[in-house]
N, C-alpha and C positions, 0 to 999 in steps of 0.2 A: 504494500500500500504506500506508494511513493507520494501520493497527495491525499490529504484528508478532505473528504467531501464537506460541504456546508453542513454544520451541525444544527439541527432544530432545537428549539428550547424544550425543556421538560414540560412546560405548560402546554405547548403545542401537542406533544405526544399524549398527554393526559386528556386533552380535549378530544382527541381522536379515539379515546378508549370507548369501545362499544361492546364490552364483554357482557355476559349474562348477569342478571341480578344476583346479589349475594344470597347464598343459601346459608342457613344457620348451622347445618350439620353436614357431615360427609368426610371429615378428616382432611389433614393437610399432608403433603409430601415435601420434604426438604432434601433436595438432591445435592450431592457433593461429587466432584469429579476426581476423587482420589479413593484409594483403598481404605478400608476400615483401619483405624489406629493412627492414620496420618493426622497432622495438626489440624487441617481443615475439618476432618471428620470429628475430632475431639471437640472442637469449638462448636460445630453444628449440634452435637448431642447435648452439650451444656445449654445452648440456647433453646433447643427444641423442648427440653424438659421444662424449662420455665415458661415457654410460650404456651404449652398445653394448659397452663393455669389461666392465663389472661384470655386465651381464645376459647377456653372451655370445650376443647375438642382435641382429638389425637393429632400429633405431629410426628410423622414417621420419617426418619433419616434413611435415605437410599443412596448407596454407593454406585456411581456410574463412572468408573475410571477410564482413562484412555484419551489419546490425542491431545494432550495438554489441556484438559478440561472441556474440549470441544464435544466429546460424546455426551457429557452431561448437558451442555448447552443445547445440543440437538434434541434431547429429551424434553427440555423446557419448551422449545419451539413447537414441539408436537402436542404439547398439553393444551387443555382448554384454557382460554384467557379469562379465568375466573378467580385467580389468586390462590387457588388450592394447591398449586405446584410452585414451589420456590426453588431457587438455586443459590447456594452459598459457594462462592468461589474466590480465589485470589484475584486481586485487582488486575493482575497481569493479563487475565482473559480479555479484558476490555481495553487495555492500554498498550500491551506489548504484542500479544498474539496476532491482532489484525495487521500489524506492520510486518511481521514475519511471513505470514501466509498469504497476504494480499487477497486476491479473489478466491483463493482456496479456503479462506477462513470459514466461510459458510454462514456468516451472519453479519449484520451491521451493528457494531458495538454501541452506537448511539440511537438506534431506532427500534431494534428487534426485542429489546428487553427493557423494562421500566425499573429504574433504581428504587429500592425501598429504603435501605440504610447501609452505611458503613458500620459493620458490626465491631470490628477491632482493627487496630493499626499496628504496624511493626516497622522496625528499621533494619537496614542492612548494615552489618559491621565489618570492619577491616581487621583481620587477625594476622599476626606475623609469627614465624618460627623464632624461638629464643636464640637459635644458632646464629642468626644474622645480626643480633645485637641492637636492633632498632626498637626504640620505645615510642616513637612518634613518626608522623609522615615525613618530616624533614630528614630524620635519620635514615628512614627507608630509602629516600631519594638518593642520599649520599651512598648508601650501600649498593643500590641498583646501578648507579653510574660507574661504580668501581667493579661491578660484576654483571655487565650487560648480558653475558651469555647464560647467566643463571636466573635472570629476572623472569619470573612466571607467577601465575596465580591459579588457584583452584576455585571452582564454583560448584553448586549442586547440579549444574547441567546447562547446556547451551540454550540461549534464549530466555534465561531467567533474569530477574532484576539484578541478581548477584553477578552474573556473567557480564551484563551490560555496565554495571558500576565499575567493574575492573577495566573495561574498555575506556570509559570516561576518565578514570584516574590515569590510565596510561597516556591518554591524549593530553590531559592537563599538565602532567609533569614532563612530557616530551620523551618518554622512555618506552620503547616497545616491550610489551610483556606477553609471553606466550600463555594462552588459555589452556588449562588442564581441567576438563569436565569430569565430574564424578556423579555416581548414582546415589545421591544422598549425602548427608553431612558427616556421618560416622567415619567412613573410610577416608574422607578428605581431612578431617581433624587428625586422624591417625597418621597420615602422611605428613601433615604440617608439624605435628609434635615430634616426629622422627627426623624432621629436617629435609624431607624429600622435596617439598615445595616451600618457598620462602613466604608466600602470602596467600591468603584466602578471603573470599567474600561469602557471607551467608547471614542469616538472621542473627542479630547481635545477641539474642537470647541463648544461642548455642555456645557462647564463649565464657561467661563468668566463672563457671565451675572449673574449667580447665585453666583459666587465668589465675584463679586463686591458688591452684595447685602448682603454679609456676611452669606449666607445660607450654604455654603460649602467651603472647602479649596482644592486647586489644589496642590497636593504633588509633582508631577513629570510628565514629558512627557516621552514616551517610544521611541522617535525618536533618530536618530544619532546626531541631533543638536536640539537646542531649537526651539520650534514652534513659528512662527510669530504671532500666535493667542494669545500666552501667553509667551512673551519673557523674563519675569522675573522669570518664573518657570524653575528650573534646570531639566536636564534630569536624568534618572535613573543612567546612567553611571557617571554623575557628582557626584552622591550621593553614588558611590561605588557598584552599582548593574550592572553587565555586561549584560544588555539587551538593544538592540538598533535595530530598524527596521523601515522601511517606508512602509506604505500601500498605495494603489492607486486605481484609476479607470482607466481601460485600454481598448483600442479599438483593436479588432481583426477581421479578416475576415477568411473565410474558407480556409483550405489548398488547394492548387491548383490554387489560385488566381494569375493572371499574375503579375510579378514583377512591371511592369509599373503602374498597378492599385494600388498596395501597396504603391508605391512612390507617386502617385497622392493623395491618401487619406491622407498619412502622411503629405504632404505639406499643404493640406487643414486644417488638425487638428492643426498643428503647427501655421498656420496663425490665426486660430480661438482663441487659447489660448493666443496668444500674442496681440490680439486686445484689446486695453485699455478698451473698453466698456464691453467686455466679461471677461477679467482678473479681473477687479474690482468687478464684480458681484461674480465671483468664490471666490475671497479672502474674500468677505463679508460673504460667506457661511462657511468660516473657512478652505478652502482647498487651496493648493498651485498649481497654473498652472505649468505644466511641458512641454508637447510637445516634447517627446523624439523621437529618431530615432527608427526604428524597431529593429535594432541591440541592442541598449541600453535596450529596453524593454525585448528582448529575454534573455539577460544576467541577468537582474534583476529577471526575472521570474524563471530562472534556480536556481539562488541563493536562492530565496524565497521558492521554492519547497523543497530545501534541508534544509533550516532554520527551517521550520515548522514541519518537520518529527518527531523530538523528542518530542516537546510539545504536538502534537496530540496523540502520543503514550502514553505519560504520563497522558493525560486527560482520556483515556479509552473510549472516546466518539465514538460511531459507527454509528451515524446518526439515522434518523427516517424513 
């Protein structure tokens, strides 16, 4: 997707909503595009349990993994536009995936699904092997300039926000860094702590335990503000690198869903993330409870879609 089409306003999309009238019973489906046990799945089950109370109905979490969450999106688009089927997904589905796959994406990120709420937010963190001796970005740059043939970084996979953050940092400091993709965080952290790779990018919540044990160092967070997970770690911007973004897990329903249902689901989600029992568990996972309005998520989504266009193009990644 080399060019972003004109983006309609959320108000326009909601005005075109012509779904059936809201029924009071029948149950809800909350789909996730990952296997059971993944972070998105865990968040979904926490939220669903609380939403059952406010909706006074069943909320069943269904796993539809595959194709970078596009399988789950396909299921959403096949569902009735009545709000009974929801999709909880990483924000990358609407901001990064369309740029990678272009016409192969299979959906329009700003038209085919209605934003309900940003459920939680998280930040990408920059971790370094202790063997290179760097404790901040400036020291890493010094090391990388002295060891250009060893400058590389790991990420949880190609096309992820972590992979693209590595590309943006490489461009910002003017030092080419080879990308080493991994299938998940555990093997990547093992290689980093062993000194097989000097740098890695992943959710900052994956780092503190290892950092406290002295197995790695957290050099920076890529968020607009310091992460509550690692409040002593400065952001990239604080260290002179103009990179700042927030990623999240967002809830959507199919376009055409009645406005009243969007509002009902939003109220239920906001109540769930603000519930002390739920929010404490989310924070323990290293994510920040949000509970935004549909309008706030729509605006964030549009900004994120624009933000990731250049990094995806620079990566050259075309998907699999």
